[in-house]
Backbone as a ProteinNet text record, in pm:
[ID]
protein_1_A
[PRIMARY]
MIIVEVTFKIDPSLTEKKLREKFLETAPIYKETPGLIRKNYISDLKNNIAGGVYCFDNMLNAKKWFDEERIEWITNRYSKPTLKFYENFVVVDNESKRIIKD
[TERTIARY]
-5532.1	-5403.4	-5292.9	-5173.9	-5054.2	-4955.7	-4900.5	-4798.3	-4668.5	-4563.4	-4432.1	-4336.3	-4278.1	-4179	-4041.9	-3959.2	-3824.3	-3722.8	-3632.8	-3526	-3391.4	-3289.4	-3155.1	-3056.4	-2942.2	-2836.4	-2776.9	-2741.5	-2671.5	-2538.7	-2451.1	-2315.5	-2327.3	-2260.6	-2267.6	-2223.2	-2139.8	-2092.5	-2196.5	-2306	-2407.6	-2484.9	-2479.8	-2549.4	-2695.5	-2775.9	-2915.9	-2924.5	-2843.6	-2844.4	-2815.8	-2713.6	-2674.8	-2785.6	-2841.2	-2948.6	-3071.6	-3103.9	-3218.7	-3189.5	-3066.5	-3027.9	-3046.7	-3000.9	-3012.6	-3159.7	-3243.5	-3388.6	-3450.8	-3418.3	-3476.8	-3429.8	-3307.6	-3259.1	-3344.3	-3392.4	-3469	-3618.9	-3665.1	-3810.7	-3886	-3834.9	-3908.9	-3939	-3853.2	-3873.7	-4016.4	-4057.4	-4182	-4308.6	-4298.9	-4413.2	-4484	-4411.4	-4469.6	-4469.8	-4451.6	-4447.8	-4587.7	-4609.2	-4742.5	-4798.6	-4919.2	-4989.9	-4946.5	-4843.5	-4796.8	-4889.9	-4941.8	-5027.9	-4947.4	-4853.9	-4772.5	-4642.9	-4536.1	-4412.5	-4363.6	-4330.3	-4270.5	-4128.8	-4033.1	-3891.2	-3879.8	-3801.8	-3785.8	-3635.1	-3599.8	-3462.3	-3451.4	-3349.4	-3312.8	-3162.3	-3114.6	-2969.8	-2891.8	-2954.6	-2887.3	-2847.8	-2935.7	-2910.2	-2866.8	-2836.4	-2787.3	-2882.1	-3009.3	-3109.2	-3193.3	-3226.6	-3313.9	-3398.2	-3489	-3572.3	-3697.2	-3800.4	-3925.2	-4045.7	-4157.8	-4286.4	-4370.2	-4409.2	-4481.3	-4625.6	-4714.1	-4856	-4887.7	-4917.1	-4951.7	-5099.5	-5152.9	-5295.5	-5319.3	-5220	-5235.5	-5097.2	-5101.5	-4980.6	-4904	-4971.6	-4905.4	-4814.9	-4867.3	-4782.3	-4671.9	-4694.8	-4589.5	-4477.7	-4511	-4410.9	-4338.6	-4410.8	-4345.2	-4239	-4274	-4182.4	-4054.3	-4073.6	-3959.3	-3906.5	-3868.3	-3810.5	-3661.6	-3594.8	-3452.3	-3368.3	-3405.9	-3328	-3343.9	-3459.1	-3480.7	-3405.8	-3410.6	-3336	-3184.8	-3134.9	-2992.7	-2957	-3046.6	-3028.3	-3020.8	-3111.6	-3107.9	-2981.2	-2946	-2825.6	-2698.8	-2692.9	-2574	-2571.8	-2687.6	-2696.8	-2674.3	-2724.6	-2717.7	-2660.5	-2742.5	-2704.9	-2824.6	-2805.8	-2912.9	-3034.6	-3148.5	-3269.6	-3344	-3423.5	-3521.8	-3657.4	-3739.1	-3873.9	-3980.8	-4083.9	-4200.1	-4325.5	-4410.4	-4533.9	-4653	-4743.3	-4860.3	-4987.8	-5092	-5225.9	-5267.3	-5337.4	-5383.2	-5531.4	-5615.8	-5759.6	-5832.8	-5781.4	-5848.2	-5742.6	-5775	-5687.2	-5770.1	-5715.9	-5775.2	-5697.6	-5762.8	-5700.8	-5753.6	-5678.8	-5723.2	-5717.3	-5634.5	-5633.8	-5765.5	-5816.4	-5943.2	-6062.4	-6032.5	-6136.7	-6219.6	-6151.9	-6217.1	-6157	-6238	-6191.9	-6208.1	-6094.8	-6094.2	-6084.4	-6176.3	-6180.3	-6129	-6043.9	-5998	-6092
4787.7	4840.6	4737.1	4789.6	4700.9	4731.6	4626.8	4639.5	4591.4	4671.2	4631.3	4624.4	4507.4	4490.3	4491.4	4584.4	4600.3	4576.6	4486.4	4463.6	4458.7	4495.2	4492.6	4479.3	4425.6	4417.3	4558.1	4580.9	4707.1	4676.3	4775.7	4762.7	4734.3	4633.2	4599	4713.1	4804.6	4916	5031	5020.4	5125.3	5121.8	5230.2	5237.2	5279.2	5258	5297.1	5447.9	5527	5673.8	5708.7	5646.5	5674.1	5628.6	5509.1	5458.1	5549.5	5596.3	5692.5	5818.9	5869	5987.5	5963.8	5844.2	5809.6	5801	5744	5733.8	5873.7	5957.8	6092.9	6176.2	6151.3	6220.6	6197.3	6073.5	6036.9	6051.9	6064.1	6071.5	6172	6294.3	6394	6350.2	6260.6	6211	6149	6082.5	6003.7	6086.3	6210.4	6293.5	6319.7	6312	6340.1	6216.7	6097.6	5973.9	5942.2	5935.5	5908.9	5773	5780.6	5665.1	5603.3	5661.5	5611.8	5661.7	5565	5596.8	5613.9	5520.3	5523.5	5447.9	5493.6	5415.1	5402.9	5284.4	5257.3	5210.5	5279.9	5234.1	5122	5018.9	4908.9	4873.6	4814.7	4773.4	4657.6	4579.6	4469.2	4475.5	4562.2	4591.4	4465.1	4382.1	4261.1	4169.5	4170.7	4085.3	4166.4	4295.9	4383.2	4390.6	4409.9	4420.9	4549.7	4616	4734.2	4735.5	4832.3	4846	4930.1	4893.8	4968.5	4886.2	4924	4863.6	4978.1	4962.2	5067	5022.3	5115.8	5087.1	5181.7	5124.7	5198.9	5179.2	5271.7	5264.2	5153.4	5129.1	5020.2	4969.7	4859.3	4791.3	4878.6	4949	5032.9	5135.1	5204.5	5306.1	5241.7	5127	5055.5	5010.8	4956.7	4910.2	5030.6	5137.6	5256.5	5310.7	5315.9	5368.2	5283.8	5149.5	5062.4	5018.7	5118.5	5087.9	5059.6	5034	5000.2	5110.3	5233.6	5347.8	5346.9	5320.1	5321.1	5206.8	5090	4974.3	5001.9	5065	5104.2	5202.7	5298.7	5400.1	5328.9	5238	5164	5079.8	5015.1	4931.7	5013.8	5128.3	5213.6	5273.6	5300.9	5359.9	5255.7	5134.1	5031.8	4902.1	4829.1	4704.6	4662	4557.3	4514.6	4471	4532.1	4498.9	4376.5	4321.8	4219.3	4284	4269.6	4327.8	4220.3	4237.3	4142.5	4232.5	4196.9	4270.3	4186.7	4248.2	4181.1	4256.7	4185.9	4249.5	4271.3	4382.8	4416.4	4451	4351.4	4369.7	4432.7	4410.5	4461	4521	4634.8	4701.4	4728.4	4691.9	4730.8	4852.8	4968.1	5095.1	5135.5	5101.6	5134.1	5282.8	5361.4	5505.5	5570	5532.1	5590.5	5500.2	5384.7	5289.9	5242	5215	5168.4	5041	4966.1	4858.1	4903.2	4903.7	4954.2	4838.4	4835.3	4731.1	4791.5	4724.4	4770.8	4731.6
-1752.6	-1712.5	-1730.8	-1736.7	-1755.4	-1644	-1585.9	-1486.9	-1551.2	-1538.7	-1588.6	-1469.5	-1454.2	-1347.6	-1413.1	-1366.4	-1423.2	-1309.1	-1331	-1230.2	-1297.6	-1223.2	-1273.2	-1158.6	-1182.5	-1083.4	-1059.4	-933.3	-900.2	-838	-842.1	-785	-635.4	-588.5	-443.8	-352.4	-404	-319.8	-311.8	-383.6	-385.3	-250.9	-175.5	-50.2	-69.4	34.3	28.6	-2.8	61.8	38.2	-108.3	-164.6	-303.2	-399.4	-368.7	-456.6	-452.6	-334.4	-321.1	-404.7	-394.7	-473.5	-622.5	-668.2	-812.1	-849.3	-767.4	-794.3	-796.7	-696.3	-697.4	-814.8	-861.9	-978.3	-1103.4	-1115.5	-1234.7	-1219.2	-1096.1	-1070.5	-1157.6	-1176.3	-1258.7	-1401.8	-1453.7	-1591.8	-1605.3	-1499.8	-1508.7	-1489.3	-1455.8	-1438.6	-1569.7	-1682	-1814.8	-1904.8	-1850.4	-1928	-1978	-2108.6	-2164.1	-2111.3	-2053.6	-2010.3	-1875.2	-1814.3	-1685.6	-1578.4	-1499.2	-1389.2	-1261.3	-1242.3	-1117.9	-1148	-1078.2	-1078.6	-932.6	-895.6	-764.4	-788.5	-724.5	-725.6	-622.4	-658.1	-566.7	-550.6	-435.5	-419.2	-317.4	-339	-247.8	-236.7	-151.7	-145.4	-105.3	-22.8	23.9	-98	-196.2	-315.5	-438.1	-416.3	-521.5	-645.3	-612.4	-716.8	-688.3	-798.2	-786.8	-909.3	-921.3	-1039.5	-1011.9	-1084.5	-1070.3	-1107.3	-1053.1	-1089.9	-1145.2	-1266.3	-1343.3	-1369.6	-1354.8	-1396.2	-1512.5	-1627	-1745.6	-1778.4	-1853.7	-1896	-2000.8	-2083.2	-2185.4	-2231.9	-2303.4	-2347.5	-2447.7	-2535.9	-2631	-2566.4	-2464.7	-2400.2	-2322.4	-2263.4	-2186.2	-2283.9	-2394.8	-2495.2	-2556.6	-2581.5	-2639.1	-2543.4	-2412.1	-2313.8	-2307.7	-2306.4	-2292.4	-2430.4	-2506.1	-2637.1	-2623.3	-2732.2	-2728.2	-2665.5	-2688.7	-2632.1	-2477.7	-2425.9	-2282.2	-2217.7	-2284.6	-2228.6	-2226.4	-2331.3	-2335.3	-2220.9	-2197.9	-2094.4	-1955.7	-1925.6	-1801	-1790.3	-1899.4	-1901.2	-1869.2	-1930.1	-1907.1	-1766.7	-1712.9	-1577.3	-1467.5	-1486.2	-1383.7	-1439.6	-1515.2	-1582.9	-1670.1	-1746.6	-1839.2	-1757.5	-1788.1	-1709.5	-1760.9	-1669.9	-1703.6	-1694.6	-1797.8	-1797.8	-1802.7	-1723.4	-1730.3	-1740.4	-1834.7	-1858.8	-1810.2	-1734.8	-1677.1	-1708.9	-1733.5	-1741	-1595.7	-1571.1	-1436.2	-1447.5	-1414.2	-1435.3	-1315.7	-1193.2	-1075.4	-984.2	-922.9	-824.7	-701.6	-584.3	-456.2	-407.4	-406.1	-364.8	-230.3	-125.5	9	39.7	-28.7	-5.9	-45.3	-157	-201.2	-163.7	-97.4	-54.6	-174	-285.4	-406.2	-459.1	-533.1	-615.9	-757.4	-830.7	-967	-1062.1	-1157.3	-1261.4	-1391.6	-1459.5	-1589.4	-1696.6
[MASK]
++++++++++++++++++++++++++++++++++++++++++++++++++++++++++++++++++++++++++++++++++++++++++++++++++++++

């Protein structure tokens, strides 16, 4: 599995309520994202940072999703994002009480 950490600066005037609304507005997009296992929206309003943590099935799907067009879309909506890609070999899933090995 692949974890992608995406962060970007947000407008300091953006309230938690407005940011939640923006996140909920885009959430349906990710229901059909090829290879996406899970997306968590993240924020640090005190430091004007938001973003997402994505879990993909493989690097190909992760890189395909974060193409130039997607980066431009994020930039236009918020600001230029920083992306970090990580290999994810082991997951401890306490909901299912399983340890998942990739």
